[in-house]
C-alpha positions as a Markdown table, in Angstrom:
| # | Residue | x | y | z |
|---|---|---|---|---|
| 1 | Met | 1.6 | -17.0 | -22.4 |
| 2 | Ala | -0.6 | -14.4 | -20.7 |
| 3 | Arg | -1.2 | -11.2 | -22.5 |
| 4 | Ser | -1.8 | -7.7 | -21.3 |
| 5 | Cys | -2.7 | -4.4 | -22.8 |
| 6 | Leu | -0.1 | -2.6 | -20.6 |
| 7 | Pro | 3.3 | -1.6 | -21.8 |
| 8 | Leu | 6.3 | -3.6 | -20.3 |
| 9 | Trp | 7.2 | -1.3 | -17.3 |
| 10 | Pro | 3.6 | -0.7 | -16.0 |
| 11 | Leu | 2.9 | -4.5 | -16.5 |
| 12 | Ile | 6.0 | -5.4 | -14.4 |
| 13 | Leu | 5.2 | -2.7 | -11.8 |
| 14 | Phe | 1.4 | -3.2 | -11.4 |
| 15 | Gly | 1.1 | -6.8 | -12.6 |
| 16 | Ile | 4.0 | -8.3 | -10.7 |
| 17 | Leu | 5.8 | -6.1 | -8.2 |
| 18 | Glu | 2.8 | -4.4 | -6.6 |
| 19 | Pro | 0.9 | -7.7 | -6.1 |
| 20 | Leu | 4.0 | -9.3 | -4.6 |
| 21 | Ala | 4.3 | -6.4 | -2.2 |
| 22 | Leu | 0.6 | -6.6 | -1.3 |
| 23 | Ile | 1.0 | -10.3 | -0.5 |
| 24 | Trp | 4.0 | -9.6 | 1.5 |
| 25 | Ala | 2.1 | -6.9 | 3.5 |
| 26 | Ser | -0.7 | -9.3 | 4.1 |
| 27 | Ile | 1.6 | -11.8 | 5.5 |
| 28 | Ile | 3.3 | -9.3 | 7.8 |
| 29 | Ala | -0.1 | -7.9 | 8.9 |
| 30 | Thr | -1.6 | -11.3 | 9.7 |
| 31 | Thr | 1.4 | -13.1 | 11.2 |
| 32 | Asn | 2.5 | -10.2 | 13.5 |
| 33 | Pro | -0.4 | -7.8 | 13.8 |
| 34 | Leu | 1.0 | -6.0 | 16.8 |
| 35 | Thr | 4.2 | -5.0 | 15.2 |
| 36 | Phe | 2.4 | -4.1 | 12.0 |
| 37 | Phe | 0.0 | -1.9 | 13.9 |
| 38 | Ala | 2.7 | -0.3 | 16.0 |
| 39 | Ala | 4.8 | 0.6 | 13.0 |
| 40 | Gln | 2.0 | 2.7 | 11.5 |
| 41 | Ala | 2.7 | 5.6 | 13.8 |
| 42 | Pro | 6.2 | 5.2 | 15.3 |
| 43 | Tyr | 5.9 | 6.9 | 18.6 |
| 44 | Pro | 8.2 | 6.1 | 21.6 |
| 45 | Thr | 5.4 | 5.0 | 23.9 |
| 46 | Ile | 4.3 | 2.3 | 21.5 |
| 47 | Val | 7.8 | 1.0 | 21.1 |
| 48 | Lys | 8.3 | 1.1 | 24.9 |
| 49 | Asn | 5.1 | -0.7 | 25.7 |
| 50 | Glu | 5.9 | -3.3 | 23.0 |
| 51 | Ala | 9.3 | -4.0 | 24.5 |
| 52 | Glu | 7.6 | -4.5 | 28.0 |
| 53 | Asn | 5.1 | -6.8 | 26.4 |
| 54 | Asp | 2.3 | -4.6 | 27.9 |
| 55 | Asn | 0.1 | -4.3 | 24.8 |
| 56 | Ser | -3.3 | -3.7 | 26.5 |
| 57 | Asn | -2.9 | 0.1 | 26.5 |
| 58 | Phe | -2.6 | 0.6 | 22.7 |
| 59 | Phe | -3.7 | -2.7 | 21.0 |
| 60 | Pro | -7.3 | -3.3 | 22.0 |
| 61 | Pro | -9.3 | -6.1 | 20.3 |
| 62 | Gln | -10.7 | -3.6 | 17.9 |
| 63 | Ala | -7.2 | -2.6 | 16.6 |
| 64 | His | -6.2 | -6.3 | 16.4 |
| 65 | Ala | -9.3 | -7.0 | 14.3 |
| 66 | Leu | -8.8 | -4.0 | 12.0 |
| 67 | Thr | -5.1 | -5.0 | 11.6 |
| 68 | Leu | -6.1 | -8.6 | 10.5 |
| 69 | Gln | -8.9 | -7.2 | 8.2 |
| 70 | Ile | -6.3 | -4.9 | 6.5 |
| 71 | Gly | -4.1 | -7.9 | 5.9 |
| 72 | Asn | -7.1 | -9.5 | 4.1 |
| 73 | Val | -7.8 | -6.4 | 2.1 |
| 74 | Phe | -4.2 | -6.5 | 0.9 |
| 75 | Leu | -4.9 | -10.0 | -0.6 |
| 76 | Leu | -7.9 | -8.6 | -2.3 |
| 77 | Leu | -5.9 | -5.7 | -3.8 |
| 78 | Ala | -3.2 | -8.1 | -5.0 |
| 79 | Ala | -5.8 | -10.2 | -6.8 |
| 80 | Leu | -7.4 | -7.1 | -8.4 |
| 81 | Ala | -4.0 | -5.8 | -9.4 |
| 82 | Ile | -3.2 | -9.0 | -11.2 |
| 83 | Ile | -6.6 | -9.3 | -12.9 |
| 84 | Cys | -6.8 | -5.7 | -14.0 |
| 85 | Ser | -3.1 | -5.5 | -15.1 |
| 86 | Trp | -3.1 | -8.8 | -17.0 |
| 87 | Thr | -6.2 | -8.0 | -19.1 |
| 88 | Thr | -6.3 | -7.4 | -22.8 |
| 89 | His | -9.1 | -4.8 | -22.3 |
| 90 | Lys | -7.5 | -1.4 | -22.2 |
| 91 | Glu | -10.5 | 0.3 | -20.6 |
| 92 | Ile | -10.4 | -2.0 | -17.6 |
| 93 | Ala | -6.8 | -1.4 | -17.1 |
| 94 | Lys | -7.0 | 2.4 | -17.4 |
| 95 | Arg | -10.1 | 2.7 | -15.2 |
| 96 | Tyr | -8.4 | 0.5 | -12.6 |
| 97 | Leu | -5.3 | 2.7 | -12.7 |
| 98 | Val | -7.4 | 5.8 | -12.3 |
| 99 | Val | -9.4 | 4.4 | -9.4 |
| 100 | Val | -6.3 | 3.1 | -7.6 |
| 101 | Ala | -4.5 | 6.4 | -8.2 |
| 102 | Cys | -7.4 | 8.2 | -6.4 |
| 103 | Ala | -7.1 | 5.7 | -3.6 |
| 104 | Asp | -3.4 | 6.4 | -3.3 |
| 105 | Val | -4.3 | 10.0 | -2.4 |
| 106 | Gly | -6.7 | 8.9 | 0.3 |
| 107 | His | -4.1 | 6.4 | 1.6 |
| 108 | Ile | -1.4 | 9.1 | 1.8 |
| 109 | Tyr | -3.9 | 11.5 | 3.5 |
| 110 | Ala | -4.8 | 8.9 | 6.1 |
| 111 | Val | -1.2 | 8.5 | 7.0 |
| 112 | Tyr | -0.8 | 12.3 | 7.2 |
| 113 | Ala | -4.0 | 12.6 | 9.4 |
| 114 | Ala | -2.7 | 9.8 | 11.7 |
| 115 | Val | 0.9 | 10.9 | 12.3 |
| 116 | Gly | 0.4 | 14.7 | 12.0 |
| 117 | Pro | 2.1 | 17.3 | 10.0 |
| 118 | Gln | 5.3 | 17.6 | 12.1 |
| 119 | Tyr | 6.3 | 13.9 | 11.7 |
| 120 | Phe | 4.9 | 13.7 | 8.2 |
| 121 | Gly | 7.1 | 16.5 | 7.1 |
| 122 | Asn | 10.2 | 15.2 | 8.8 |
| 123 | Val | 11.3 | 12.6 | 6.1 |
| 124 | Ala | 14.5 | 12.0 | 7.9 |
| 125 | Glu | 12.7 | 10.4 | 10.8 |
| 126 | Trp | 10.5 | 8.1 | 8.8 |
| 127 | Asn | 10.6 | 4.4 | 9.4 |
| 128 | Asp | 10.2 | 1.6 | 6.9 |
| 129 | Met | 6.4 | 1.6 | 7.2 |
| 130 | Met | 6.2 | 5.3 | 6.5 |
| 131 | Trp | 8.4 | 5.0 | 3.4 |
| 132 | Gly | 6.0 | 2.2 | 2.2 |
| 133 | Asn | 2.8 | 4.1 | 3.1 |
| 134 | Val | 3.9 | 7.4 | 1.7 |
| 135 | Gly | 7.0 | 7.0 | -0.5 |
| 136 | Cys | 5.9 | 3.8 | -2.3 |
| 137 | Ser | 2.3 | 5.1 | -2.6 |
| 138 | Leu | 3.5 | 8.3 | -4.2 |
| 139 | Phe | 5.8 | 6.4 | -6.6 |
| 140 | Leu | 3.0 | 4.2 | -7.7 |
| 141 | His | 0.6 | 7.1 | -7.9 |
| 142 | Val | 2.9 | 9.0 | -10.4 |
| 143 | Asn | 3.5 | 5.8 | -12.4 |
| 144 | Arg | -0.3 | 5.1 | -12.6 |
| 145 | Trp | -1.0 | 8.5 | -14.1 |
| 146 | Ala | 2.0 | 8.3 | -16.4 |
| 147 | Thr | 0.6 | 4.9 | -17.7 |
| 148 | Val | -2.8 | 6.3 | -18.3 |
| 149 | Ala | -1.2 | 9.3 | -20.1 |
| 150 | Gly | 0.8 | 7.0 | -22.3 |
| 151 | Trp | 4.3 | 7.9 | -21.1 |
| 152 | Phe | 5.5 | 4.4 | -21.2 |
| 153 | Gly | 3.7 | 3.5 | -24.4 |
| 154 | Arg | 0.2 | 3.0 | -25.7 |
| 155 | Val | -2.2 | 1.1 | -23.4 |
| 156 | Gly | -4.1 | -1.3 | -25.6 |
């Protein structure tokens, strides 16, 4: 059986659930890039144009390429999460969690910068993508620091 230096909850969260979510995000981004792209900032004009099948105004080839590339990055992150969570080396696991916790902040800020403070602050209006981008990222962020701090047990 594979071994890990992480306590049980962080291992389940970062070594199983997060990689599965990243793989699922990769599948969504690569199989339906337009829908994935449009859901990042849910403005009515995007939804209207999508319903009319007129995508040329807001989904140029550059956006298509970046959406497919982010799907590929999700696969890379899933692999890193598995490797760094299922290691017996505590320093690798801890440093991975710290680096990804810092990336969580950048991820949340990127969403804030894209949608603006009015939509970002109106949680009642969030769609599933916003909850994933902000809510899940914040949940993972807190759990990463709690793991490094030893709240779930000793790492190592």
